[in-house]
C-alpha positions as CSV (number, residue, x, y, z in Angstrom):
1,M,-15.5,-2.1,-5.4
2,S,-14.7,1.5,-4.9
3,V,-13.4,3.5,-1.9
4,I,-15.0,7.0,-1.2
5,L,-13.9,9.4,1.3
6,K,-15.9,12.5,2.6
7,D,-14.5,15.1,4.2
8,V,-12.1,12.7,6.2
9,G,-9.6,14.8,8.6
10,K,-7.6,12.9,11.3
11,Q,-6.0,14.7,14.7
12,Y,-4.0,12.6,17.4
13,K,-4.5,12.6,20.7
14,N,-2.3,15.3,22.0
15,N,-1.7,17.6,19.0
16,H,-3.8,20.3,18.1
17,T,-2.6,19.8,14.5
18,F,-4.8,17.6,12.2
19,V,-2.4,15.4,9.9
20,F,-4.8,15.9,6.8
21,Q,-8.4,17.2,6.5
22,G,-11.3,17.5,4.5
23,L,-9.8,15.0,2.3
24,T,-12.7,14.3,-0.4
25,L,-11.4,11.0,-2.4
26,T,-13.4,8.6,-4.8
27,I,-11.0,5.3,-6.0
28,E,-12.5,3.6,-8.7
29,P,-12.5,-0.5,-9.8
30,G,-9.6,-1.6,-11.5
31,S,-7.3,1.0,-10.1
32,V,-3.9,0.8,-9.1
33,Y,-3.9,4.2,-6.9
34,C,-0.2,5.2,-5.5
35,L,-0.3,7.7,-3.1
36,L,3.0,10.1,-3.3
37,G,4.4,12.7,-0.4
38,K,7.1,13.8,2.0
39,N,8.0,12.0,5.3
40,G,5.0,12.8,7.8
41,A,2.7,13.7,5.0
42,G,-0.2,11.2,5.8
43,K,0.0,8.3,3.8
44,S,0.3,5.7,6.0
45,T,-2.6,7.7,8.4
46,L,-4.5,7.6,5.4
47,L,-3.9,3.7,4.1
48,N,-4.8,2.9,8.2
49,I,-7.9,4.7,8.2
50,V,-8.5,2.7,4.9
51,T,-8.0,-0.2,6.4
52,D,-9.5,0.4,9.7
53,I,-6.4,-0.1,11.8
54,I,-7.2,3.4,13.0
55,R,-10.2,5.5,13.2
56,P,-10.8,8.9,11.0
57,S,-11.5,12.2,13.5
58,T,-13.8,13.2,10.3
59,G,-15.7,12.6,8.4
60,E,-17.2,9.5,6.0
61,L,-15.5,6.5,4.5
62,C,-17.6,3.8,2.7
63,I,-15.7,0.8,0.8
64,D,-17.9,-1.1,-1.7
65,G,-21.2,0.9,-0.1
66,L,-20.5,-0.4,3.0
67,T,-19.2,1.0,6.6
68,Y,-16.8,0.1,9.3
69,T,-19.3,0.8,11.9
70,R,-22.0,-1.7,10.5
71,D,-19.9,-4.4,7.6
72,A,-16.5,-4.3,9.8
73,I,-15.8,-7.9,9.2
74,R,-17.4,-8.3,5.7
75,I,-15.1,-5.3,4.5
76,K,-12.2,-6.7,5.6
77,R,-12.9,-10.4,4.1
78,G,-12.6,-8.8,1.0
79,M,-9.5,-6.9,1.7
80,G,-5.5,-7.8,2.1
81,V,-3.4,-5.4,3.6
82,Q,0.6,-5.2,4.1
83,S,0.8,-2.6,6.6
84,Q,3.6,-0.6,8.2
85,F,3.4,-2.7,11.5
86,T,4.4,-6.3,12.3
87,Q,2.1,-8.9,10.8
88,L,4.2,-12.0,11.2
89,I,3.9,-14.8,13.8
90,G,8.0,-15.4,14.1
91,E,7.6,-18.6,15.3
92,L,5.8,-19.9,12.1
93,N,7.3,-20.8,9.0
94,A,6.6,-19.4,6.0
95,M,4.1,-22.4,4.9
96,D,2.8,-23.1,7.9
97,F,1.8,-18.7,8.4
98,L,0.1,-19.0,5.1
99,R,-1.8,-22.2,6.2
100,W,-2.8,-19.8,9.3
101,T,-3.8,-16.7,6.9
102,G,-5.6,-18.9,4.8
103,L,-7.9,-20.7,7.8
104,L,-8.6,-17.2,9.3
105,Y,-10.1,-16.1,5.8
106,G,-12.0,-19.8,5.7
107,M,-9.9,-20.6,2.6
108,E,-10.8,-24.3,1.7
109,K,-7.5,-26.6,2.6
110,N,-7.0,-27.5,-0.6
111,R,-6.6,-24.2,-2.2
112,I,-5.1,-22.7,1.1
113,A,-2.0,-25.3,-0.1
114,S,-1.8,-24.7,-4.4
115,Q,-2.1,-20.7,-3.2
116,S,0.5,-21.3,-0.8
117,E,2.8,-22.7,-3.0
118,F,2.3,-20.4,-6.1
119,L,3.0,-17.5,-4.3
120,L,6.2,-18.7,-2.6
121,E,7.4,-20.1,-5.9
122,F,7.1,-16.9,-7.5
123,F,8.5,-14.5,-4.7
124,F,11.0,-16.3,-3.3
125,D,12.4,-18.7,-6.2
126,N,14.3,-20.6,-3.8
127,E,15.7,-18.2,-1.5
128,G,16.7,-19.1,2.2
129,D,15.5,-21.6,4.0
130,L,11.7,-21.1,4.3
131,S,11.4,-24.4,7.0
132,A,12.8,-22.2,9.9
133,P,11.2,-19.8,11.7
134,S,9.7,-16.6,9.8
135,K,11.5,-14.5,12.7
136,S,15.2,-15.8,11.6
137,Y,13.9,-14.4,8.0
138,S,16.2,-11.4,6.0
139,S,13.9,-8.3,6.3
140,G,13.5,-8.6,2.2
141,M,12.3,-12.3,3.1
142,Q,9.8,-11.2,6.0
143,K,8.7,-8.5,3.5
144,K,8.2,-10.7,0.9
145,L,6.2,-13.1,3.4
146,V,3.8,-10.5,4.5
147,L,3.0,-9.9,0.8
148,C,1.9,-13.2,0.1
149,S,-0.1,-13.3,3.2
150,A,-2.0,-10.3,1.6
151,I,-2.5,-11.6,-1.7
152,M,-3.3,-15.1,0.0
153,H,-7.2,-15.0,-0.3
154,K,-7.3,-12.9,-3.8
155,P,-8.6,-9.6,-2.3
156,R,-10.4,-7.1,-4.2
157,L,-8.8,-4.3,-2.4
158,L,-5.6,-5.2,-1.7
159,V,-3.8,-2.3,0.0
160,L,0.3,-1.8,0.4
161,D,2.1,0.2,2.0
162,E,6.0,0.8,1.3
163,P,5.6,-2.7,0.0
164,F,9.6,-2.2,-2.3
165,A,10.8,-1.2,1.1
166,N,13.8,-3.3,2.1
167,L,13.3,-5.7,-1.4
168,D,16.1,-6.0,-3.9
169,P,15.6,-5.3,-7.5
170,V,14.4,-9.0,-8.5
171,A,11.6,-9.0,-6.0
172,C,10.6,-5.3,-6.8
173,D,10.0,-6.2,-10.3
174,K,8.5,-9.5,-9.7
175,L,5.6,-7.7,-7.3
176,C,5.4,-4.9,-10.3
177,Q,4.6,-7.6,-12.6
178,F,1.9,-9.3,-10.1
179,I,0.6,-6.0,-9.6
180,N,0.2,-5.1,-13.5
181,A,-1.0,-8.9,-13.4
182,Y,-3.2,-8.6,-10.5
183,R,-5.3,-5.3,-11.5
184,S,-8.9,-6.4,-13.0
185,P,-12.0,-4.3,-13.1
186,D,-13.5,-6.1,-10.1
187,R,-10.2,-5.2,-8.0
188,M,-8.2,-2.1,-6.4
189,V,-4.8,-1.5,-5.4
190,I,-3.9,1.1,-3.4
191,V,-0.3,1.8,-2.9
192,S,2.0,4.0,-0.8
193,S,5.5,4.3,-1.7
194,H,8.7,6.7,-2.4
195,D,9.8,4.4,-4.9
196,L,9.1,6.4,-8.4
197,L,10.5,4.0,-10.8
198,Y,8.2,1.3,-9.3
199,V,5.6,3.9,-8.9
200,D,5.9,4.6,-13.0
201,K,5.3,1.1,-13.6
202,I,2.6,0.0,-12.3
203,A,-0.2,3.3,-10.8
204,S,-2.9,4.3,-13.1
205,H,-3.6,7.2,-10.9
206,I,-1.9,9.5,-8.6
207,G,-2.5,11.0,-5.3
208,I,-0.2,13.1,-3.8
209,L,-0.6,14.5,0.2
210,H,1.2,17.5,1.2
211,N,0.8,20.0,4.0
212,G,-2.7,18.3,4.8
213,S,-4.1,18.2,1.7
214,L,-4.4,16.2,-1.2
215,V,-2.8,18.4,-3.6
216,F,-2.9,16.1,-6.4
217,N,-5.6,13.3,-7.9
218,D,-5.7,12.2,-11.3
219,T,-4.1,9.6,-14.0
220,L,-0.9,8.4,-14.4
221,T,-1.2,10.0,-17.9
222,A,-2.3,13.7,-16.6
223,F,0.6,13.5,-14.1
224,K,3.0,12.6,-16.8
225,K,1.7,15.4,-19.0
226,D,4.3,17.8,-18.8
227,S,7.2,15.6,-18.6
228,P,8.0,11.8,-18.2
229,N,9.5,11.9,-15.0
230,L,8.1,11.7,-12.5
231,D,10.3,12.5,-9.9
232,K,10.6,16.2,-11.7
233,E,6.6,16.5,-11.7
234,L,6.4,15.5,-8.2
235,M,8.7,18.3,-6.9
236,K,6.3,20.7,-8.4
237,F,4.0,20.0,-5.7
238,L,6.6,19.1,-2.8
239,S,9.5,21.3,-3.0
240,P,9.2,24.7,-5.8
241,P,12.2,25.8,-7.7
242,E,14.5,27.8,-5.2
243,N,17.7,28.9,-5.4
244,N,19.8,26.8,-2.8
245,S,23.5,27.2,-4.3
246,S,24.4,29.6,-1.5
247,L,23.2,26.9,0.9
248,I,25.0,24.2,-0.9
249,D,28.3,26.0,-0.8
250,L,28.1,26.1,2.7
251,V,27.2,22.3,3.6
252,V,29.6,20.6,0.9
């Protein structure tokens, strides 16, 4: 399992500016690749291209030697996605939604039952009434259910867009535990996140999108070679030091 992008660019209709362009990137098996950058840098756009939610304007994408133009169903069978878009069926409760997800991926019924039970027990820990329709759940509970559905079929490629948003610290810690346990030589996890505390706990590799380009692409160890502080290292790429003292005085 590998994800290879060659000279990929994205330009939306009625917009003359590319979100990014000329992006060339290879993500290797066994990686937990964390994508960082400012709001609007194109992180979600890139993940949406990888998951075929949108198509690139330029360039090529290859996943495990396959392309979406020829093998879309085959690629998606081995992929789990938690995206920025609403993924729940609000009328279904947690167990029914996971059962529906399992059937969608062609899982056997006994495996669906056991996997659903294990996932709900791990992520929810007796929280709330899971027999109620999921549209009545809190935002955090809905996020956890979407994560469970993405993991349900044990995909080789797991793509998570801001997975820590709306989760409490306990749930975030459990998600970190899961990602670290899930990582293996034949699997890959791609994560977009602003939560550097949790990125530091799970990342094997870091990518930084800034001003339409991938300005950093290397291991977590290389990213932290000058300082163990992820925030400090990230600011070197996103916000070079400047004298804002006079402006601060005006606003405070």
